[in-house]
A tleap script that builds the chain and sets N, CA, C and O, in Angstrom:
source leaprc.protein.ff14SB
mol = sequence {
  NMET ALA LYS LYS ARG ARG SER ARG ARG ARG
  ARG GLY LYS LYS LYS ARG ALA PRO VAL ALA
  ALA ALA ARG SER GLY LEU LEU PRO GLU GLU
  LYS ARG ALA GLU ALA LYS ALA ASP PRO GLY
  ILE GLU ALA VAL ALA LEU ALA GLU GLN TYR
  PRO HIE VAL TYR ASP ASP LEU LYS ARG ILE
  ALA ILE LEU ALA SER ILE MET PHE ALA ILE
  LEU ILE ILE LEU SER PHE LEU ILE CLYS
}
set mol.1.N position { 0.668 -1.079 -0.091 }
set mol.1.CA position { 0.127 0.012 0.054 }
set mol.1.C position { 0.745 1.188 -0.156 }
set mol.1.O position { 1.851 1.276 0.377 }
set mol.2.N position { 0.344 2.184 -0.813 }
set mol.2.CA position { 1.182 3.334 -0.979 }
set mol.2.C position { 1.053 4.240 0.314 }
set mol.2.O position { -0.033 4.229 0.893 }
set mol.3.N position { 2.004 4.963 0.770 }
set mol.3.CA position { 2.075 5.818 1.732 }
set mol.3.C position { 1.163 7.226 1.336 }
set mol.3.O position { 1.251 7.828 0.265 }
set mol.4.N position { 0.268 7.587 2.484 }
set mol.4.CA position { -0.303 8.625 2.260 }
set mol.4.C position { 0.337 10.020 2.449 }
set mol.4.O position { 0.945 10.236 3.497 }
set mol.5.N position { 0.256 10.833 1.647 }
set mol.5.CA position { 1.212 12.107 2.105 }
set mol.5.C position { 0.451 13.344 2.535 }
set mol.5.O position { -0.565 13.771 1.987 }
set mol.6.N position { 1.057 13.859 3.564 }
set mol.6.CA position { 0.360 15.033 4.032 }
set mol.6.C position { 0.517 16.466 3.183 }
set mol.6.O position { 1.682 16.769 2.923 }
set mol.7.N position { -0.153 17.054 2.887 }
set mol.7.CA position { -0.304 18.193 2.338 }
set mol.7.C position { -0.402 19.371 3.385 }
set mol.7.O position { -1.239 19.537 4.272 }
set mol.8.N position { 0.698 20.149 3.031 }
set mol.8.CA position { 1.024 21.211 3.918 }
set mol.8.C position { 0.154 22.588 3.211 }
set mol.8.O position { 0.110 22.674 1.984 }
set mol.9.N position { -0.466 23.553 4.013 }
set mol.9.CA position { -0.810 24.694 3.546 }
set mol.9.C position { 0.234 25.638 3.915 }
set mol.9.O position { 0.577 25.892 5.070 }
set mol.10.N position { 0.794 26.223 2.667 }
set mol.10.CA position { 1.539 27.417 2.881 }
set mol.10.C position { 1.067 28.472 2.900 }
set mol.10.O position { 0.279 28.904 2.058 }
set mol.11.N position { 1.579 29.203 4.112 }
set mol.11.CA position { 1.087 30.386 4.375 }
set mol.11.C position { 2.197 31.425 4.123 }
set mol.11.O position { 3.355 31.268 4.509 }
set mol.12.N position { 1.716 32.579 3.392 }
set mol.12.CA position { 2.606 33.678 2.916 }
set mol.12.C position { 3.341 34.171 4.193 }
set mol.12.O position { 2.806 34.405 5.277 }
set mol.13.N position { 4.577 34.281 3.900 }
set mol.13.CA position { 5.411 34.898 5.241 }
set mol.13.C position { 5.401 36.383 5.098 }
set mol.13.O position { 5.702 37.032 4.096 }
set mol.14.N position { 5.088 36.722 6.016 }
set mol.14.CA position { 5.221 38.332 6.313 }
set mol.14.C position { 6.486 38.998 6.350 }
set mol.14.O position { 7.291 38.472 7.118 }
set mol.15.N position { 6.858 39.940 5.774 }
set mol.15.CA position { 8.193 40.588 5.714 }
set mol.15.C position { 8.039 41.666 6.878 }
set mol.15.O position { 7.258 42.618 6.871 }
set mol.16.N position { 9.047 41.283 7.992 }
set mol.16.CA position { 8.987 42.203 9.121 }
set mol.16.C position { 10.271 43.069 8.833 }
set mol.16.O position { 11.173 42.727 8.069 }
set mol.17.N position { 10.229 44.094 9.463 }
set mol.17.CA position { 11.557 45.086 9.625 }
set mol.17.C position { 12.182 44.685 10.747 }
set mol.17.O position { 11.650 44.349 11.805 }
set mol.18.N position { 13.590 44.741 10.423 }
set mol.18.CA position { 14.501 44.440 11.694 }
set mol.18.C position { 14.216 45.255 12.979 }
set mol.18.O position { 13.673 46.359 12.928 }
set mol.19.N position { 14.560 44.731 14.005 }
set mol.19.CA position { 14.151 45.464 15.279 }
set mol.19.C position { 14.823 46.637 15.368 }
set mol.19.O position { 14.185 47.548 15.894 }
set mol.20.N position { 16.179 46.938 14.924 }
set mol.20.CA position { 16.736 48.187 15.136 }
set mol.20.C position { 16.257 49.170 14.296 }
set mol.20.O position { 16.323 50.362 14.598 }
set mol.21.N position { 15.631 48.639 12.942 }
set mol.21.CA position { 15.191 49.444 12.155 }
set mol.21.C position { 13.763 49.835 12.668 }
set mol.21.O position { 13.414 50.988 12.416 }
set mol.22.N position { 12.991 49.126 13.273 }
set mol.22.CA position { 11.717 49.293 13.838 }
set mol.22.C position { 11.808 50.267 14.903 }
set mol.22.O position { 11.106 51.275 14.812 }
set mol.23.N position { 12.758 50.076 16.145 }
set mol.23.CA position { 13.134 51.037 16.934 }
set mol.23.C position { 13.524 52.458 16.767 }
set mol.23.O position { 13.378 53.445 17.489 }
set mol.24.N position { 14.180 52.232 15.350 }
set mol.24.CA position { 14.696 54.058 15.028 }
set mol.24.C position { 13.874 54.416 14.025 }
set mol.24.O position { 14.228 55.346 13.301 }
set mol.25.N position { 12.615 53.745 13.787 }
set mol.25.CA position { 11.441 54.334 13.003 }
set mol.25.C position { 11.759 54.398 11.483 }
set mol.25.O position { 11.076 55.022 10.671 }
set mol.26.N position { 12.954 53.632 11.171 }
set mol.26.CA position { 13.454 53.731 9.581 }
set mol.26.C position { 13.190 52.410 9.148 }
set mol.26.O position { 13.381 51.463 9.910 }
set mol.27.N position { 12.734 52.245 7.894 }
set mol.27.CA position { 12.331 51.044 6.959 }
set mol.27.C position { 13.620 50.624 6.731 }
set mol.27.O position { 14.577 51.348 7.004 }
set mol.28.N position { 13.771 49.267 6.145 }
set mol.28.CA position { 15.187 48.962 5.431 }
set mol.28.C position { 15.750 49.886 4.352 }
set mol.28.O position { 16.930 50.201 4.199 }
set mol.29.N position { 14.597 50.294 3.570 }
set mol.29.CA position { 15.182 50.885 2.458 }
set mol.29.C position { 15.821 52.315 2.781 }
set mol.29.O position { 16.878 52.731 2.306 }
set mol.30.N position { 15.080 52.916 3.576 }
set mol.30.CA position { 15.367 54.237 4.045 }
set mol.30.C position { 16.665 53.933 5.178 }
set mol.30.O position { 17.455 54.763 5.627 }
set mol.31.N position { 16.623 53.050 5.352 }
set mol.31.CA position { 18.225 52.878 6.243 }
set mol.31.C position { 19.317 52.533 5.259 }
set mol.31.O position { 20.496 52.861 5.394 }
set mol.32.N position { 18.891 51.950 4.415 }
set mol.32.CA position { 20.033 51.560 3.436 }
set mol.32.C position { 20.512 53.091 2.534 }
set mol.32.O position { 21.681 53.433 2.354 }
set mol.33.N position { 19.461 53.744 2.122 }
set mol.33.CA position { 19.884 55.113 1.588 }
set mol.33.C position { 20.224 56.186 2.653 }
set mol.33.O position { 20.642 57.278 2.268 }
set mol.34.N position { 20.068 55.935 3.949 }
set mol.34.CA position { 20.725 56.818 4.709 }
set mol.34.C position { 22.351 56.420 5.232 }
set mol.34.O position { 23.091 57.312 5.648 }
set mol.35.N position { 22.844 54.845 5.149 }
set mol.35.CA position { 23.929 54.599 5.177 }
set mol.35.C position { 24.710 54.762 3.765 }
set mol.35.O position { 25.937 54.852 3.704 }
set mol.36.N position { 23.835 54.788 2.616 }
set mol.36.CA position { 24.960 55.429 1.435 }
set mol.36.C position { 25.133 56.797 1.477 }
set mol.36.O position { 26.147 57.321 1.014 }
set mol.37.N position { 24.246 57.419 1.984 }
set mol.37.CA position { 24.377 59.040 2.176 }
set mol.37.C position { 25.633 59.523 3.269 }
set mol.37.O position { 26.222 60.603 3.290 }
set mol.38.N position { 25.815 58.361 4.137 }
set mol.38.CA position { 26.650 58.640 5.420 }
set mol.38.C position { 28.233 58.646 4.729 }
set mol.38.O position { 28.780 57.747 4.090 }
set mol.39.N position { 28.815 60.170 5.150 }
set mol.39.CA position { 30.166 59.935 4.331 }
set mol.39.C position { 31.189 59.287 5.093 }
set mol.39.O position { 32.361 59.180 4.733 }
set mol.40.N position { 30.650 58.814 6.268 }
set mol.40.CA position { 31.867 57.882 7.128 }
set mol.40.C position { 32.004 56.517 7.131 }
set mol.40.O position { 32.762 55.897 7.877 }
set mol.41.N position { 31.115 55.937 6.119 }
set mol.41.CA position { 31.028 54.973 5.494 }
set mol.41.C position { 31.908 54.614 4.373 }
set mol.41.O position { 31.644 55.266 3.363 }
set mol.42.N position { 32.913 53.741 4.235 }
set mol.42.CA position { 33.732 53.687 3.135 }
set mol.42.C position { 33.389 51.932 2.723 }
set mol.42.O position { 33.308 51.050 3.578 }
set mol.43.N position { 33.257 51.761 1.540 }
set mol.43.CA position { 33.266 50.291 0.930 }
set mol.43.C position { 34.671 49.787 0.961 }
set mol.43.O position { 35.510 50.365 0.269 }
set mol.44.N position { 35.028 48.695 1.748 }
set mol.44.CA position { 36.320 48.190 1.752 }
set mol.44.C position { 36.194 46.786 1.606 }
set mol.44.O position { 35.358 46.038 2.113 }
set mol.45.N position { 37.426 46.450 0.611 }
set mol.45.CA position { 37.613 45.174 -0.087 }
set mol.45.C position { 37.531 44.019 1.168 }
set mol.45.O position { 38.072 44.288 2.241 }
set mol.46.N position { 36.951 42.951 1.008 }
set mol.46.CA position { 36.843 41.812 1.962 }
set mol.46.C position { 38.229 41.286 1.955 }
set mol.46.O position { 38.601 40.781 3.015 }
set mol.47.N position { 39.162 41.308 0.850 }
set mol.47.CA position { 40.442 40.824 0.622 }
set mol.47.C position { 41.589 41.738 1.470 }
set mol.47.O position { 42.766 41.390 1.569 }
set mol.48.N position { 41.127 42.748 1.956 }
set mol.48.CA position { 41.861 43.618 2.748 }
set mol.48.C position { 41.634 43.338 4.270 }
set mol.48.O position { 42.491 43.403 5.151 }
set mol.49.N position { 40.415 43.040 4.397 }
set mol.49.CA position { 40.221 42.737 5.924 }
set mol.49.C position { 40.461 41.483 6.410 }
set mol.49.O position { 40.713 41.310 7.602 }
set mol.50.N position { 40.401 40.440 5.489 }
set mol.50.CA position { 40.394 39.016 6.128 }
set mol.50.C position { 41.663 38.164 5.033 }
set mol.50.O position { 41.340 37.334 4.183 }
set mol.51.N position { 42.902 38.542 5.268 }
set mol.51.CA position { 43.667 37.901 4.357 }
set mol.51.C position { 43.944 36.530 4.961 }
set mol.51.O position { 44.202 35.548 4.264 }
set mol.52.N position { 43.875 36.511 6.326 }
set mol.52.CA position { 43.979 35.062 6.961 }
set mol.52.C position { 42.863 34.005 6.457 }
set mol.52.O position { 43.002 32.789 6.324 }
set mol.53.N position { 41.980 34.618 6.269 }
set mol.53.CA position { 40.695 33.750 5.851 }
set mol.53.C position { 41.074 33.042 4.462 }
set mol.53.O position { 41.004 31.824 4.294 }
set mol.54.N position { 41.561 34.135 3.312 }
set mol.54.CA position { 41.890 33.453 2.360 }
set mol.54.C position { 43.053 32.149 2.253 }
set mol.54.O position { 42.942 31.086 1.642 }
set mol.55.N position { 44.094 32.618 3.013 }
set mol.55.CA position { 45.068 31.556 3.391 }
set mol.55.C position { 44.641 30.370 3.898 }
set mol.55.O position { 45.162 29.321 3.520 }
set mol.56.N position { 43.705 30.389 4.758 }
set mol.56.CA position { 42.949 28.912 5.417 }
set mol.56.C position { 42.130 28.308 4.239 }
set mol.56.O position { 41.997 27.086 4.178 }
set mol.57.N position { 41.666 28.997 3.449 }
set mol.57.CA position { 40.835 28.616 2.376 }
set mol.57.C position { 41.468 27.889 1.243 }
set mol.57.O position { 40.987 26.941 0.624 }
set mol.58.N position { 42.841 28.582 1.026 }
set mol.58.CA position { 43.744 28.023 0.139 }
set mol.58.C position { 44.459 26.756 0.619 }
set mol.58.O position { 44.636 25.840 -0.184 }
set mol.59.N position { 44.863 26.660 1.844 }
set mol.59.CA position { 45.382 25.390 2.962 }
set mol.59.C position { 44.092 24.252 2.515 }
set mol.59.O position { 44.213 23.130 2.024 }
set mol.60.N position { 43.233 24.771 2.771 }
set mol.60.CA position { 41.896 23.614 2.892 }
set mol.60.C position { 41.648 22.937 1.243 }
set mol.60.O position { 41.343 21.781 0.948 }
set mol.61.N position { 41.889 24.059 0.383 }
set mol.61.CA position { 41.628 23.289 -1.062 }
set mol.61.C position { 42.868 22.598 -1.406 }
set mol.61.O position { 42.757 21.573 -2.077 }
set mol.62.N position { 44.078 23.006 -1.042 }
set mol.62.CA position { 45.158 21.975 -1.393 }
set mol.62.C position { 45.224 20.831 -0.604 }
set mol.62.O position { 45.924 19.920 -1.046 }
set mol.63.N position { 44.627 20.653 0.523 }
set mol.63.CA position { 44.744 19.544 1.164 }
set mol.63.C position { 43.643 18.609 0.565 }
set mol.63.O position { 43.835 17.471 0.138 }
set mol.64.N position { 42.518 19.250 0.605 }
set mol.64.CA position { 41.260 18.529 -0.276 }
set mol.64.C position { 41.601 17.708 -1.460 }
set mol.64.O position { 41.201 16.559 -1.650 }
set mol.65.N position { 42.412 18.429 -2.278 }
set mol.65.CA position { 42.575 18.049 -3.699 }
set mol.65.C position { 43.877 16.888 -3.474 }
set mol.65.O position { 43.908 15.927 -4.244 }
set mol.66.N position { 44.905 17.015 -2.429 }
set mol.66.CA position { 45.625 15.854 -2.144 }
set mol.66.C position { 44.946 14.580 -1.801 }
set mol.66.O position { 45.228 13.537 -2.389 }
set mol.67.N position { 43.932 14.655 -0.729 }
set mol.67.CA position { 43.150 13.470 -0.357 }
set mol.67.C position { 42.531 12.946 -1.362 }
set mol.67.O position { 42.776 11.789 -1.702 }
set mol.68.N position { 41.499 13.820 -2.091 }
set mol.68.CA position { 40.861 13.282 -3.349 }
set mol.68.C position { 41.889 12.277 -4.207 }
set mol.68.O position { 41.610 11.122 -4.529 }
set mol.69.N position { 43.119 12.963 -4.500 }
set mol.69.CA position { 44.041 12.275 -5.298 }
set mol.69.C position { 44.630 10.832 -4.802 }
set mol.69.O position { 44.985 9.893 -5.515 }
set mol.70.N position { 44.633 10.925 -3.389 }
set mol.70.CA position { 45.100 9.678 -2.863 }
set mol.70.C position { 43.924 8.621 -3.003 }
set mol.70.O position { 44.037 7.476 -3.443 }
set mol.71.N position { 42.649 9.306 -2.489 }
set mol.71.CA position { 41.468 8.272 -2.803 }
set mol.71.C position { 41.293 7.592 -4.363 }
set mol.71.O position { 40.670 6.568 -4.642 }
set mol.72.N position { 42.011 8.452 -5.248 }
set mol.72.CA position { 41.713 7.652 -6.719 }
set mol.72.C position { 42.979 6.937 -6.799 }
set mol.72.O position { 42.938 5.853 -7.381 }
set mol.73.N position { 43.912 7.265 -6.406 }
set mol.73.CA position { 44.988 6.352 -6.556 }
set mol.73.C position { 44.810 4.865 -5.727 }
set mol.73.O position { 45.032 3.752 -6.205 }
set mol.74.N position { 44.445 5.109 -4.645 }
set mol.74.CA position { 44.166 3.842 -3.518 }
set mol.74.C position { 42.921 2.937 -4.487 }
set mol.74.O position { 42.719 1.724 -4.543 }
set mol.75.N position { 42.232 4.074 -5.182 }
set mol.75.CA position { 41.150 2.844 -5.800 }
set mol.75.C position { 41.390 2.162 -6.972 }
set mol.75.O position { 40.669 1.208 -7.263 }
set mol.76.N position { 42.373 2.537 -7.749 }
set mol.76.CA position { 43.295 1.750 -8.710 }
set mol.76.C position { 44.110 0.600 -8.092 }
set mol.76.O position { 44.231 -0.439 -8.742 }
set mol.77.N position { 44.561 0.694 -7.125 }
set mol.77.CA position { 45.725 0.102 -6.503 }
set mol.77.C position { 44.872 -1.263 -5.791 }
set mol.77.O position { 45.393 -2.378 -5.778 }
set mol.78.N position { 43.688 -1.037 -5.291 }
set mol.78.CA position { 42.727 -2.010 -4.648 }
set mol.78.C position { 42.179 -2.910 -5.487 }
set mol.78.O position { 41.877 -4.055 -5.150 }
set mol.79.N position { 41.994 -2.321 -6.870 }
set mol.79.CA position { 41.243 -3.276 -7.702 }
set mol.79.C position { 42.171 -4.208 -8.367 }
set mol.79.O position { 41.736 -5.088 -9.111 }
savepdb mol mol.pdb
quit
């Protein structure tokens, strides 16, 4: 016998403003416009802020590729 599937009624999710924006009385669009207009905020590249993260990601990628190569070599040796 086949299983019966429950059908869920999907309710539309209401968009809520963030708590900080609600407290300040600004909507998210207004908040973004205010942030763009603020001369104290500058766009900074992530590479400048997190060089250690990129180094760690490179190390992880190298180790992962070495492990995959070992697995492939072992699969040929075992057969």
